[in-house]
N, C-alpha and C positions, 0 to 999 in steps of 0.2 A: 642329814644325808643329802647330797646335791642331786637334784633332778636334772639330769643331763638333757632330757627331751625338752623341757621348758627352756633350758638355756639355749639349745639349738634354735628354737623358734624365735627367741629374743634376740639372738645375735646372728640371724640368718643373713647371709651376704646379699648385697643389692642385686647381684647378677641373677640370683634365683627369683626375686620378685619380678624382674623384667621378663624372664622366661615365662613365668606364669601368666603375666599380662598378655604377652605375645600369643600364648596357646589359647587364651580366652578370645582374643580378637579373631584368630584364625577359625575358631569353632563357630563364632558368630557369622563370619563371612560365609562358611559352608552351609550354615542354616539358611541364610538369605538365598544362596544359590539354589538350594533344594526347593525353597518356596517358589522361586522364579521359574524353575523347570516345571513345577507342578502347574503353574499358571499358564505357561505356553502350551502345555499338553491339554489343559482343559479348554483352551481357545482354539485348538486345532492348528497351532502355528508350527508344529513339528512335521506337517505333512510335506513330502518332498515336492519341489517345484515341478511344473510340466516340462518334460524333457522335449527338446526340439527334434522330434523324430518325424516320421512320415505323416502322422496325424496332425501334428502342429502346422506343417507346411500345407496340408490339404485344407485345413480351416482357413488359413490366410488367403489361399488362392480362391476359395468359395466366396469370402467377404469381398475380395477385390472384383470378382466377376459380378456380384450383386450391385456394387457401387457403380461400375461401368454400365450395367444394364439400366440402372436407375437414371443415370446422367443422360443416356442416349434416349430414354423414354420421355424425359422432360424436354429435351431439345426438339424432338419430333412432334410433341404434343400428345403422344399416347398416354403419358402420365400427367394428370393435371398437377400443377404446383402453384399454391397460392391463388390469387384472383385470376379469373379467366380473361384472357387477352381479348381486347375489343377489335374486331376486324374493321377494315375500311368500309365494307358493306354495312356493318352496324352503325358506323358513324354517319354514313351517307343517308340511310334510311331515317335515322332520327332527325337530321337536319331537314329532310323532306317533309317528314311529318310535322315538325314544328312550323315550317314555312307554310304548308297547306292550312294548318289551323289558323294562323294569323291572317292568311288570305281570305279564309271563310269569315273571320271577324271583321275585316275591312269591307267585304261585300255586304255584310249585314249592316255595318255602319252607314253605307250609303243607300242601299235598297230597302233596309228595314227587315230583312229576313235572310236566312241562309238559303243556299241553292237547294232546290227540291231533289228528291231521289231520282226522278226522271231526268232532271237537268244534269246532275252529277257534278264531278269535279271540273269537267270541261267547261262549265258555265263560268268558272273563274277566269279562264283564258279567252272566252268568247267576246266578240264586240256586240254590245247591246246599247247603242246610244239612244234608242227610243224608250229604254227601260227607265222609268222614273226614279231618279236619284242615282243612277249608275254612273260611276266615274272610274271605270277600269281601262283595260283588263288588269286583273289583280296578280296574275302570274303569266309567264311567257307561254308555257304549254305544260300539258300533263304527260308525264312519262311513267313507265312502269317502275316498280321498286327494283333495287339492285339485283334481285333474283328473277326479274322478268315477269313478275305478277302484277296485276292491276290492283291499285288500292281499293279498299272496300269503303264506300260512302253511302249513307243512308240518312234521310232527314228523320229526325226523332219526333214521334208523335207527341202532341201535348207541349211542344216547345222544348227549350233546353239545347244543349250542345248536340250537333249531329254526331252520328256514329261514323268514326273515321279511324282506320288502322291499316297496317300492312300485314299480310298473312305470313310474313316471315319466310326463312329459307325453305320450309317444307311445303309452302303453297296451300296449306289447309287452314281454313278459318276456325277460330276457337281453340287453337293449340297453345301450349306454353311459349312458343317462340314468336307469337304475334307482337307487333310493335305499335303502341298507341302514342299519340302526341300528349304533350302537357296540356291538360284541359284549361288551365288558366290562360293559355295563349289565344284561346277563342275570344276572350274578353279584353285582351291587351290593347286592341286598337280603340276601345272606348275609354280605357284608363289613361292611355298616353296617345295624344293626337299629334304629336310631333311629326309623325309620318305624312300628315296632310299639309305640313308646313303652316299648321294653325288655320288652314282654310276649311271651311264648312260649306257644303252645298246650300244653295239658296233656300231650299225648302226646310233646312234645319237651322237657319239663322234665327237666333232668339229662342230656340227651342232646346231644351235640355235633352240630350241623346244619352240613353242608357241601355245596357243589354237587357234589362227586365224592369218590371214595374217596382219591385222592391228596392233595387238600386236606385232607380229614378226618384222615388220618394225620399230615400236617405239623403241623396244629393240635394234635393230641393230644400230639405230641412237645414242642411249644412249651409246653403246659399243664404237662407234667411238670417243667418247670424251676422252677415256682412252688410 
């Protein structure tokens, strides 16, 4: 007896095989699409975008106003941005401080001491031809700092560099805006004597001039090597 079912499977037309393959491919594509939609939903990608309604434009206007206010604040100095700008007064007072410190050092180079507290900075501009070793004046004149305040000067007890500073814009001593000179400038005239054109007063000829005994001994030891 002939089994027609088996015969149909064996001699199935080619078109039927293509149709089954196409159906499998379509089913696989649909499965992939369903998985993709599930992933989008899990990631929240299906949320509707922000509509450009009144709220959208209100946010844009607020942001623009904030940026404009920030820009104006930076230009006027109300809002600090980066490093603080150095004013002309700051530059001037620092130059004055450094010049006074070097003048004090030159005064000591000749006289052997710094001006006393009683003498003050005016001693640097005074004429003292009778003072032993004096070869000044060391500055033209003493003027107030850029804010109109007198510089603070005091001879330090026990030696060492004198107290010298500007009270700054607020005019009060001991506050954060006080301006001090570079302390190394007090000793610069001893380290570099080119400002004297290599001339030394007669009382110092053949004598080693140093800002203190420790430095003098160190230099003396260095000279012995030559």
